[in-house]
C-alpha positions in Angstrom: 0.0 0.0 0.0 2.8 2.4 0.8 4.6 1.6 -2.5 1.4 2.3 -4.4 1.1 5.6 -2.6 4.6 6.6 -3.5 4.2 5.6 -7.1 1.0 7.6 -7.5 2.4 10.6 -5.7 5.6 10.5 -7.8 3.6 10.4 -11.0 1.4 13.3 -9.9 4.4 15.4 -8.8 6.2 14.6 -12.1 3.2 15.7 -14.1 2.9 18.9 -12.0 6.6 19.7 -12.4 6.4 19.2 -16.2 3.3 21.4 -16.4 4.9 24.2 -14.4 8.1 24.1 -16.4 6.1 24.2 -19.6 4.1 27.2 -18.4 7.3 28.9 -17.3 9.0 28.5 -20.6 6.1 29.5 -22.8 5.0 32.3 -20.3 8.4 34.0 -20.7 8.2 33.9 -24.5 4.7 35.3 -24.3 5.8 38.1 -22.0 8.7 39.0 -24.3 6.4 39.2 -27.3 3.8 41.3 -25.6 5.1 44.9 -25.0 3.5 47.4 -22.6 1.8 50.6 -24.0 4.7 52.8 -23.2 7.1 50.5 -25.0 9.2 49.6 -22.0 9.4 46.3 -20.0 9.5 46.3 -16.2 12.7 44.3 -16.1 13.0 44.3 -12.3 9.5 42.9 -11.8 10.0 40.4 -14.6 13.4 39.2 -13.1 11.8 38.8 -9.6 8.9 36.9 -10.9 11.1 34.6 -13.1 13.5 33.9 -10.2 10.7 33.0 -7.8 9.2 30.7 -10.4 12.6 29.1 -10.9 13.0 28.5 -7.1 9.5 27.0 -7.0 10.4 24.6 -9.9 13.7 23.6 -8.1 11.7 23.0 -4.9 9.3 20.8 -6.7 12.2 18.9 -8.3 13.8 18.4 -4.9 10.5 17.0 -3.6 10.3 14.7 -6.6 13.9 13.6 -6.1 13.2 12.8 -2.4 10.2 10.6 -3.4 12.5 8.8 -5.9 14.9 8.3 -3.0 12.2 6.8 -0.8 11.1 4.6 -3.7 14.7 3.3 -4.3 15.3 2.5 -0.7 11.9 0.8 -0.2 12.4 -1.3 -3.3 16.1 -2.0 -3.6 17.1 -2.5 0.1 14.7 -5.4 0.7 15.8 -7.0 -2.6 19.5 -6.6 -1.6 18.9 -8.1 1.8 17.0 -11.0 0.3 19.8 -11.7 -2.3 22.4 -11.5 0.5 20.3 -13.9 2.6 20.0 -16.3 -0.3 23.8 -16.3 -1.0 24.6 -16.7 2.7 22.1 -19.5 3.0 23.8 -21.3 0.1 27.2 -21.0 1.7 25.9 -22.3 5.1 24.0 -25.1 3.3 27.3 -26.3 1.7 29.1 -26.1 5.0 26.2 -27.9 6.8 26.3 -30.7 4.3 30.1 -31.1 4.8 29.9 -30.9 8.5 27.1 -33.5 8.8 29.4 -36.0 7.0 32.2 -35.1 9.4 30.0 -35.5 12.4 28.8 -38.9 11.2 32.3 -39.9 10.5 33.3 -39.0 14.1 30.5 -41.0 15.7 30.8 -43.9 13.3 34.5 -44.5 14.2 33.6 -44.2 17.9 31.0 -46.9 17.5 33.4 -49.4 15.9 35.6 -51.2 18.4 38.2 -52.0 15.7 38.6 -48.4 14.6 40.4 -45.5 16.2 38.5 -42.3 16.7 38.9 -39.4 14.3 41.6 -37.2 15.9 40.4 -33.6 16.6 42.3 -30.6 15.2 44.0 -30.8 11.8 42.6 -34.2 10.7 39.1 -33.1 11.3 39.7 -29.7 9.5 41.2 -31.4 6.5 38.4 -33.9 6.3 35.9 -31.1 6.5 37.6 -29.2 3.7 37.8 -32.4 1.6 34.1 -32.8 1.9 33.2 -29.2 1.5 35.3 -28.7 -1.7 34.2 -32.0 -3.4 30.5 -31.5 -2.6 30.4 -27.9 -3.7 32.2 -28.5 -7.0 30.0 -31.5 -7.9 26.7 -29.7 -7.1 27.8 -26.8 -9.3 28.7 -29.2 -12.1 25.3 -30.7 -11.8 23.7 -27.3 -12.1 25.7 -26.6 -15.3 24.6 -30.0 -16.7 20.9 -29.0 -16.0 21.6 -25.8 -18.0 23.0 -27.9 -20.8 20.0 -30.2 -21.0 17.0 -31.0 -18.8 17.6 -34.7 -19.7 20.6 -34.6 -17.3 18.0 -35.6 -14.7 18.0 -39.1 -16.3 21.7 -39.4 -15.6 21.1 -38.2 -12.0 18.4 -40.8 -11.6 20.8 -43.5 -12.9 23.4 -42.4 -10.4 20.8 -42.6 -7.6 19.8 -46.1 -8.7 23.4 -47.3 -8.8 24.0 -45.9 -5.3 20.8 -47.6 -4.0 21.9 -50.9 -5.5 25.3 -50.6 -3.9 23.6 -50.0 -0.5 21.5 -53.1 -1.1 24.5 -55.2 -1.9 26.1 -54.1 1.3 23.2 -55.6 3.2 22.6 -52.7 5.5 20.6 -53.4 8.6 19.9 -49.9 10.0 16.1 -50.3 10.3 13.8 -52.8 11.9 11.5 -53.5 9.0 12.2 -54.3 5.4 10.2 -51.4 4.0 12.1 -48.9 6.1 15.3 -50.5 5.2 14.6 -50.1 1.5 13.8 -46.4 2.1 17.0 -46.1 4.1 19.0 -47.6 1.1 17.3 -45.1 -1.2 18.4 -42.2 1.0 22.0 -43.7 0.9 21.7 -43.7 -2.9 20.7 -40.0 -2.8 23.8 -39.2 -0.7 26.1 -41.1 -3.0 24.9 -38.9 -5.9 26.7 -36.0 -4.3 29.5 -37.5 -2.2 31.1 -40.7 -1.3 29.6 -42.3 1.8 31.1 -45.1 3.8 27.9 -46.7 5.2 29.3 -49.5 7.4 32.8 -48.3 8.2 34.5 -50.9 6.0 37.6 -50.7 3.9 36.4 -48.9 0.7 39.7 -48.0 -1.0 38.8 -49.3 -4.4 35.2 -48.1 -4.3 36.4 -44.6 -3.4 39.0 -44.6 -6.1 36.4 -45.5 -8.7 33.9 -43.0 -7.4 36.3 -40.1 -7.4 37.6 -41.1 -10.9 34.1 -40.5 -12.3 33.7 -37.4 -10.0 36.9 -35.9 -11.6 35.6 -36.7 -15.1 32.3 -35.0 -14.4 33.8 -31.9 -12.8 36.5 -31.3 -15.4 34.4 -32.1 -18.4 31.1 -30.2 -17.6 32.4 -26.6 -18.0 34.1 -27.7 -21.3 30.8 -29.2 -22.6 29.0 -25.9 -22.0 31.9 -23.9 -23.5 31.6 -25.8 -26.8 27.9 -26.7 -26.9 26.5 -23.4 -25.4 28.8 -20.7 -26.9 26.4 -18.0 -25.9 27.4 -18.6 -22.3 31.0 -17.4 -23.0 29.9 -13.8 -22.7 28.3 -14.3 -19.2 30.5 -13.6 -16.3 28.6 -16.0 -14.1 29.6 -18.9 -16.2 33.3 -18.2 -15.8 32.9 -17.6 -12.1 31.1 -21.0 -11.6 33.6 -22.8 -13.8 36.5 -21.3 -11.8 34.9 -22.4 -8.5 34.4 -25.9 -10.0 38.0 -26.3 -11.1 39.4 -24.7 -8.0 37.2 -26.7 -5.7 38.0 -29.9 -7.5 41.7 -29.4 -7.1 41.5 -28.3 -3.5 39.2 -31.2 -2.8 41.6 -33.8 -4.3 44.5 -32.3 -2.4 42.6 -32.4 0.8 41.4 -36.0 0.1 45.0 -37.2 -0.6 46.4 -35.3 2.3 43.9 -36.8 4.8 44.1 -40.4 3.7 47.9 -40.3 3.2 49.0 -38.5 6.3 46.1 -37.9 8.7 43.9 -40.9 8.6 43.6 -42.8 11.9 44.5 -46.1 10.3 47.7 -44.5 8.9 48.5 -43.3 12.4 48.1 -46.9 13.6 50.4 -48.2 10.9 53.0 -45.5 11.8 52.8 -46.5 15.5 53.1 -50.2 14.6 56.2 -49.4 12.5 57.7 -47.6 15.4 56.9 -50.4 17.9 58.3 -53.0 15.4 61.4 -51.0 15.0 61.9 -50.7 18.7 61.5 -54.5 19.1 63.9 -55.1 16.3 66.5 -52.8 17.9 66.0 -54.6 21.3 66.3 -58.0 19.7 69.4 -57.0 17.7 71.0 -55.5 20.8 70.3 -58.7 22.8 71.5 -61.0 20.1 74.7 -58.9 19.9 75.1 -59.2 23.6 74.9 -62.9 23.7 77.1 -63.4 20.6 79.6 -61.0 22.0 
């Protein structure tokens, strides 16, 4: 209602300002053409009248400018806040997805007697970055594929089906009834569409290698497909920004993945400790053997 009022008042004041300006211009020309009986113009009176009219027009223009100022703030500020909210929500959503996987990973390893807990600090941070970068880049690649063709949804459905079949082959037993278990496996399939998910805490080295091989193919080929098949997107800045985020996120995600599983994984820490213990035992045995032989 307030916006309608400002629009109507702005239109009315604009019309009034144009009308007064028109009268002022044509009124001056008429006064110049009409001479008084004595043949002389009252220049002082004419200047005073013209100046007052000019100030009146400037005052009306200032009022109109203020109304435009109100209109701009009432219209643009809420839109700007909404856009910022949407962008911040996107960032927090990506972070929330990554952190939910980290949280599950922490509690899963605590629940498995044969596994060490995920160490806090650097290992947790690197694992979070690995999930954050890989999920973000893959979702952006999916969005570009949807721009390329709506039939990409068929490929997403196929990926979901493959993930669901894998969960079925793992014989998960999370739920008490068969129907709920099938639903649970379907949800696992949905998660696998976006990121690798170790359901039962098993050794999944080869499965993860295959998964991230295809993940790399999708991320690095999708911007190229749009570049060649949708040439009109070359002139859009948003396309280049998204492509840069995809490639940068993919590289950082792979670096974080390799760093975590090579140096920071709890199993790797166990292997390093075993090597140290075995080395100590070997040194003790060698020293003892040398003592007896000596």
